[in-house]
GUVEXFI-361983 format. One record per residue (C-alpha): residue number from 0; residue in one letter; chain; x, y, z. Coordinates in steps of 0.001 Angstrom, whole numbers, plus 500000, padded with zeros to 6 digits. Example, Ala and Ser with C-alpha at 12.3 -4.5 7.8 and 13.67 -1.06 7.14 Angstrom:
2
n	res	chain	u	v	w
0	A	A	512300	495500	507800
1	S	A	513670	498940	507140
***
This chain:
433
n	res	chain	u	v	w
0	M	A	926152	468915	054107
1	K	A	929300	470339	053817
2	E	A	931687	467365	052382
3	R	A	934675	466616	055159
4	R	A	938045	467251	054233
5	Y	A	940866	465079	054158
6	H	A	943294	465106	057223
7	S	A	946307	463694	057823
8	V	A	946619	464694	061332
9	R	A	943674	463170	063393
10	L	A	943340	462444	066862
11	D	A	943175	459452	069285
12	K	A	940018	459778	071088
13	S	A	941193	456887	073766
14	Q	A	944534	458866	074493
15	C	A	943353	462422	075216
16	R	A	943340	463538	078673
17	A	A	941557	467169	077792
18	C	A	944876	468673	079348
19	T	A	944385	471901	077238
20	N	A	948044	472026	075920
21	C	A	947149	471581	072259
22	L	A	944319	474639	072613
23	K	A	947270	477548	072685
24	H	A	949280	476133	069825
25	C	A	947268	475873	067014
26	P	A	947349	478727	064641
27	T	A	943761	479042	063403
28	E	A	942307	477756	066662
29	A	A	940986	474469	065706
30	I	A	940978	472353	068230
31	R	A	938431	472329	070968
32	V	A	937819	470675	074738
33	R	A	934411	469068	074862
34	G	A	933091	466550	077196
35	G	A	936316	465307	078475
36	R	A	938477	465382	075466
37	A	A	939721	467020	072171
38	H	A	938092	467808	069133
39	I	A	939586	469275	065638
40	I	A	937418	471350	064001
41	D	A	937222	469888	060681
42	E	A	936857	473095	058517
43	R	A	939835	475027	060534
44	C	A	943014	472198	060738
45	I	A	945708	473100	058203
46	D	A	947628	469599	059396
47	C	A	950264	471566	060992
48	G	A	951587	469104	063155
49	E	A	951851	471392	066310
50	C	A	949333	469702	068213
51	I	A	951258	466356	067560
52	R	A	954222	468129	068929
53	I	A	952922	469733	071942
54	C	A	950413	466746	073031
55	E	A	952376	464848	076146
56	Y	A	950395	461680	075928
57	H	A	950314	461191	071657
58	A	A	946613	461671	071393
59	K	A	947406	463298	068132
60	F	A	949383	461623	064783
61	A	A	949450	461675	061676
62	V	A	948117	459294	058924
63	T	A	951003	458655	056356
64	D	A	950945	455387	053862
65	P	A	953071	452341	055095
66	L	A	955688	450561	052765
67	S	A	953349	447597	051911
68	A	A	951460	450339	049783
69	L	A	954511	449697	047158
70	E	A	952443	446214	046219
71	Q	A	950083	447907	044598
72	Y	A	951947	449298	042034
73	K	A	954228	447238	039424
74	Y	A	956755	450029	039612
75	T	A	957533	452502	042308
76	I	A	959561	455514	042540
77	A	A	960930	457365	045988
78	L	A	960836	460652	046131
79	P	A	962781	461904	049013
80	A	A	962178	465491	050289
81	P	A	966036	467374	050766
82	S	A	965188	467343	054462
83	L	A	965737	463256	054475
84	Y	A	969521	463936	053910
85	S	A	969677	465733	057148
86	Q	A	968456	462688	059217
87	F	A	972482	461551	058272
88	K	A	974498	463546	059850
89	H	A	977547	461230	059386
90	V	A	976579	460560	055694
91	K	A	978470	463052	053317
92	N	A	976950	460970	050297
93	R	A	973202	461821	048577
94	A	A	973996	458750	046666
95	A	A	974434	455868	049760
96	I	A	971200	457056	050715
97	L	A	969299	457252	047396
98	E	A	970422	453579	047063
99	A	A	968997	452754	050331
100	L	A	965539	453819	048942
101	K	A	966242	450983	046247
102	K	A	967382	448507	048988
103	I	A	963927	449021	050976
104	G	A	961860	448272	047987
105	F	A	961225	451105	045421
106	T	A	962088	450486	041960
107	D	A	964049	453964	041559
108	V	A	964527	457176	042882
109	F	A	964144	460393	041889
110	E	A	965446	463783	043939
111	V	A	962687	466054	044941
112	A	A	965330	468637	044974
113	R	A	965291	468540	041077
114	G	A	961651	469896	041545
115	A	A	963102	472360	043341
116	D	A	965567	473814	040848
117	I	A	962884	473974	037994
118	A	A	960554	475560	040681
119	T	A	963367	478035	041367
120	R	A	963675	478949	037347
121	A	A	959679	479194	037370
122	I	A	959594	481815	040417
123	R	A	962807	483520	039074
124	D	A	960460	483920	035953
125	R	A	957098	485160	038075
126	L	A	959559	487918	039918
127	E	A	960246	489631	036836
128	K	A	956962	490089	035517
129	P	A	956680	493752	036177
130	D	A	952455	493327	037385
131	A	A	953901	490464	039501
132	P	A	952396	491269	043604
133	R	A	955105	492510	046237
134	P	A	955526	490466	048353
135	L	A	955345	486944	046072
136	I	A	954292	484413	048963
137	S	A	955888	481094	048403
138	S	A	953898	478461	047717
139	A	A	955994	475763	048955
140	C	A	954517	474683	052272
141	P	A	951248	473948	051996
142	T	A	950589	474492	055689
143	V	A	951360	477901	055004
144	V	A	949220	478572	052046
145	R	A	946198	476953	054151
146	L	A	946860	479211	056618
147	I	A	946219	482142	054305
148	Q	A	943345	480933	053011
149	V	A	942037	480408	056400
150	R	A	943429	483805	058411
151	F	A	944647	485867	055524
152	P	A	942471	486018	052402
153	S	A	943300	488892	051002
154	L	A	946873	487538	050447
155	I	A	945553	484934	048347
156	D	A	946484	486514	045334
157	N	A	950122	487387	046486
158	I	A	950605	483466	046375
159	V	A	953163	482653	043423
160	D	A	951043	480638	040879
161	V	A	954132	477848	040701
162	R	A	953026	474054	041698
163	Q	A	955199	472734	045133
164	P	A	958528	471286	043744
165	M	A	957340	467723	044928
166	E	A	954528	468494	042349
167	I	A	956853	469147	039593
168	A	A	959442	466485	040859
169	G	A	956603	463730	040969
170	M	A	955542	464706	036980
171	V	A	958942	464594	035848
172	A	A	959872	461010	037694
173	K	A	956750	459495	036394
174	D	A	957520	460783	032874
175	E	A	961256	460236	032792
176	F	A	960739	456413	033610
177	C	A	958349	455706	031108
178	K	A	960116	456820	028793
179	K	A	963145	455153	029681
180	N	A	961643	451716	030351
181	G	A	958381	451899	027969
182	C	A	955950	450965	030917
183	D	A	952277	452193	031141
184	P	A	951954	455644	033563
185	E	A	948982	453504	035687
186	D	A	951760	450775	036388
187	V	A	953991	453430	038158
188	G	A	953331	454723	041702
189	C	A	955441	458143	042937
190	F	A	955751	457973	046364
191	F	A	956785	461331	048497
192	I	A	958846	460668	051530
193	T	A	957505	463316	053780
194	P	A	958620	465339	057079
195	C	A	955457	466236	057557
196	P	A	951677	465822	057780
197	A	A	950500	468910	055401
198	K	A	952451	467228	052335
199	M	A	950455	463749	052758
200	T	A	947300	466173	053126
201	A	A	948249	468157	049939
202	I	A	948267	465044	047838
203	H	A	944689	464305	048825
204	N	A	943402	467817	048391
205	P	A	945881	469559	046389
206	I	A	946212	473094	046181
207	G	A	945817	474749	042609
208	H	A	945770	472264	040554
209	K	A	943374	469160	040648
210	T	A	945273	465982	040689
211	S	A	948133	465089	042350
212	A	A	951514	463547	040563
213	F	A	951872	461357	043843
214	A	A	949986	458091	044857
215	G	A	950549	458380	048436
216	A	A	953555	459628	051076
217	I	A	955672	457833	053645
218	S	A	956553	459170	056266
219	I	A	960374	459431	057266
220	L	A	960074	458688	060887
221	D	A	958540	455591	059721
222	I	A	961138	454505	057312
223	Y	A	964238	455968	059324
224	G	A	965488	452699	060859
225	K	A	964890	450352	058309
226	L	A	966968	453122	055802
227	R	A	969369	453963	058195
228	S	A	970450	449468	057850
229	Y	A	971184	449757	054442
230	V	A	972597	453445	054398
231	N	A	976775	452621	053337
232	E	A	978807	455121	051993
233	Q	A	981356	452812	050852
234	M	A	982016	452318	047029
235	M	A	979497	455110	046446
236	E	A	979936	458182	044019
237	E	A	977812	461600	044185
238	P	A	975177	460985	041761
239	D	A	975490	462469	038303
240	N	A	972237	464340	037807
241	D	A	970838	467932	037249
242	T	A	970658	468678	040929
243	T	A	972047	471600	041995
244	P	A	973179	472443	045819
245	L	A	970565	475375	045346
246	G	A	968077	472903	045003
247	V	A	969048	470498	047801
248	G	A	968886	473648	050296
249	W	A	965358	474183	049710
250	G	A	965308	471526	052605
251	T	A	966274	474274	055329
252	S	A	964396	477644	056617
253	S	A	966031	480371	053755
254	G	A	967310	477972	050946
255	E	A	964347	478392	049059
256	A	A	964719	482331	049523
257	M	A	968212	482024	048525
258	A	A	968025	480513	045307
259	V	A	964835	482424	044211
260	C	A	965412	485864	045373
261	P	A	968820	486487	047806
262	G	A	968165	489996	047525
263	N	A	965024	492122	048946
264	S	A	963617	488565	050909
265	L	A	962552	487460	054007
266	C	A	962534	484211	055441
267	V	A	960211	483317	058487
268	D	A	960285	479798	060168
269	G	A	957894	478582	062721
270	I	A	953901	479040	062002
271	Q	A	953141	481597	065043
272	N	A	955832	483890	063689
273	V	A	954897	483225	060040
274	S	A	951426	484325	061129
275	R	A	952891	487267	062495
276	V	A	954830	488431	059732
277	L	A	951804	487627	057231
278	E	A	949638	490171	059200
279	E	A	952546	493274	058598
280	I	A	952440	491888	054936
281	E	A	948565	492264	054991
282	N	A	948647	495826	056859
283	D	A	951186	496871	054444
284	K	A	954004	497409	056704
285	L	A	956104	494825	054161
286	S	A	955462	497026	051060
287	D	A	958986	497136	050159
288	L	A	959645	493193	049995
289	V	A	960013	491205	047050
290	Y	A	959535	487818	047801
291	F	A	958475	486150	051434
292	E	A	959267	482285	052575
293	G	A	957491	480972	054884
294	N	A	957815	477405	056755
295	A	A	955346	476365	058692
296	C	A	958105	473870	061323
297	M	A	961155	475539	062793
298	G	A	964171	475284	060616
299	G	A	962525	474824	057566
300	C	A	961430	471071	056427
301	V	A	963950	470007	058798
302	G	A	962012	470356	061579
303	G	A	958960	468609	060325
304	P	A	956890	466668	062866
305	L	A	957509	463545	061144
306	M	A	961530	463932	061258
307	F	A	964080	462096	063941
308	E	A	967055	464209	064050
309	N	A	966935	467515	066139
310	N	A	966110	470004	064008
311	Y	A	969485	472351	064741
312	V	A	971312	469527	064074
313	A	A	969303	468418	060958
314	K	A	969875	471922	059579
315	T	A	973624	471972	060003
316	S	A	973708	468460	058924
317	L	A	972241	469576	055247
318	R	A	974083	472982	055327
319	K	A	977314	470808	055287
320	L	A	975891	468561	052639
321	V	A	975412	471273	050319
322	D	A	978489	473455	050674
323	A	A	980600	470169	049502
324	M	A	978223	470006	046360
325	P	A	980112	471423	043514
326	K	A	978641	474732	042873
327	S	A	976174	475113	040205
328	D	A	972910	477473	039245
329	P	A	969359	476145	038419
330	A	A	969851	478691	035369
331	D	A	973118	476028	034175
332	R	A	970994	472738	034532
333	V	A	967392	473368	033941
334	S	A	966638	474079	030187
335	R	A	963432	476178	028820
336	S	A	962234	473353	026667
337	L	A	961934	471256	030131
338	M	A	960293	473964	031346
339	Q	A	957624	474209	028442
340	R	A	957419	470256	028894
341	Y	A	955298	469735	031815
342	P	A	952704	472228	033430
343	L	A	954926	474035	036228
344	Y	A	952379	476560	036661
345	T	A	948369	476259	038857
346	D	A	945262	476011	036931
347	Q	A	942916	476179	039621
348	E	A	942225	479450	041887
349	I	A	942994	479034	045655
350	E	A	939857	479731	046817
351	P	A	939312	481378	050645
352	N	A	938551	479050	053720
353	S	A	935527	480266	055027
354	A	A	935929	478715	058571
355	M	A	935967	481647	059952
356	Q	A	932739	483158	059017
357	L	A	929680	483455	061611
358	D	A	927480	482810	058447
359	E	A	927138	483195	055246
360	N	A	924395	486169	055228
361	I	A	926354	489508	055775
362	A	A	923472	490473	058201
363	V	A	923046	487691	060149
364	A	A	927141	487545	060084
365	I	A	926910	491169	061247
366	Q	A	924177	490804	064280
367	K	A	926194	487413	065343
368	M	A	929638	489585	065722
369	D	A	927382	492117	067872
370	H	A	925913	489124	070043
371	M	A	929625	487682	070251
372	N	A	931161	491168	071245
373	E	A	928218	491511	074091
374	I	A	929236	488545	075346
375	L	A	932885	488948	075118
376	D	A	932092	492086	077171
377	R	A	930935	489914	080111
378	L	A	934122	487301	079722
379	P	A	936742	488116	082251
380	G	A	939566	487889	079598
381	Y	A	941648	485494	081310
382	D	A	941975	483496	078352
383	C	A	943026	480555	080407
384	G	A	941485	477812	078413
385	S	A	939293	475928	080967
386	C	A	935844	476302	079546
387	G	A	937646	474281	076332
388	S	A	938299	476735	073470
389	P	A	941687	478620	073623
390	T	A	940414	482684	074236
391	C	A	937773	484301	075213
392	R	A	937049	485304	072171
393	T	A	937003	481952	071032
394	F	A	934664	480888	073580
395	A	A	932216	483720	072876
396	E	A	932274	482559	069262
397	D	A	931414	479085	070311
398	I	A	928600	480543	072473
399	V	A	927207	482210	069392
400	R	A	927928	479190	067569
401	G	A	925553	477542	069734
402	Y	A	928168	475128	071071
403	C	A	928388	476096	074317
404	G	A	926809	478137	076980
405	E	A	928396	480892	079408
406	L	A	928447	478509	082430
407	D	A	931275	476457	080834
408	C	A	933123	479548	081801
409	I	A	934366	478553	085316
410	H	A	935185	482084	086103
411	I	A	931438	483128	085561
412	L	A	930098	479854	087060
413	K	A	932366	480357	090486
414	E	A	930780	483690	090372
415	R	A	927116	482634	089950
416	I	A	927465	479996	092618
417	R	A	928854	483031	094702
418	T	A	926021	484806	094027
419	M	A	923090	482352	094808
420	A	A	924688	481401	097843
421	Q	A	924878	484695	098743
422	Q	A	921070	484855	097970
423	M	A	920488	481859	099931
424	V	A	921888	482936	103254
425	E	A	920137	486266	102968
426	L	A	916898	484246	102017
427	A	A	917543	481748	105354
428	Q	A	918360	485014	107220
429	T	A	915052	486501	106121
430	K	A	913160	483401	107379
431	R	A	914424	483215	110440
432	E	A	913547	486841	111402
***
């Protein structure tokens, strides 16, 4: 029996109306509608949160940690994603937001943007290696990495082997806090202030390393109201630390590429757009590209499904904040000794996700593929989703896997009923004669 994966994205069965809206928006075709409600295929889900955005009945939701989780630790450190700053469009001072985090219950605060600066230097080092694959693909968005595992496994070797900025920040934050206060690391809990469910999943199921530096993740949407009541810019000076505007800029699309490789790089946001570009990379159509930054959410992390502010407004707000910061570069703020002090690189191979395989036995998989194509030839090709599968091809696959039958296709069923009705008419006429 396969071990069930942890997922932040969940389904509330009582709210589902089997409307099929979510089928068309899932990038890995992980949703089916069977028995009057949606089902999420555990192995295929990459926690992108697209189903949360599209569901009009709020049947999809994200599980994150409540503020009460802080009570489990003697000391707690808040690590805000840079995108958090974008939620306060009239606030021009990061210090006011960082101080507000302490007022809602955290012992200390450490900017994930500092982790982004460290990651920037580490990725630049990797780009200098002559044998590095081209293009190198960012590892910052766990949704994109999981998408590659499921749909583009041939590109796994292109993923840069640098840990996510939040994980780097978590390691540094706990280490510096414990040294400064002389406390036991077991007494310290690091909590990521997250814009998306994928980061919560990455904490429970790390990619490229065994354990996470975090105790949990708290949704920006959950604490926004409380946090806003404590934000006060009066008498606040900008934090005097090693964070650069390039590190803060990672919170929006193209911010990472501008920091890491402003020359021959490409940034794409929106999971469907990322899928199309990854397909072109896989087909060797972008061989001259050096670095690829993929963001599952439109606008980057500022467009996460757990954000409060409109993503376009948020992106503009963060850009204004970045432009107002004193100009500096990670190369000047991040020392070599700091980089050598922590394990910045992944130490476990990223494995392909075999959820798309029809069978582990290649011969059997080929037979099932042939059977699937035979079924597909009999289907109408409308991709209407009425059968509960997103496309006719996935419907044929579901039939082969034994999840449903051909008569679940409403068009085949109508044709079958029409044929039976005609046969009954002909039979009745024959008996009268």
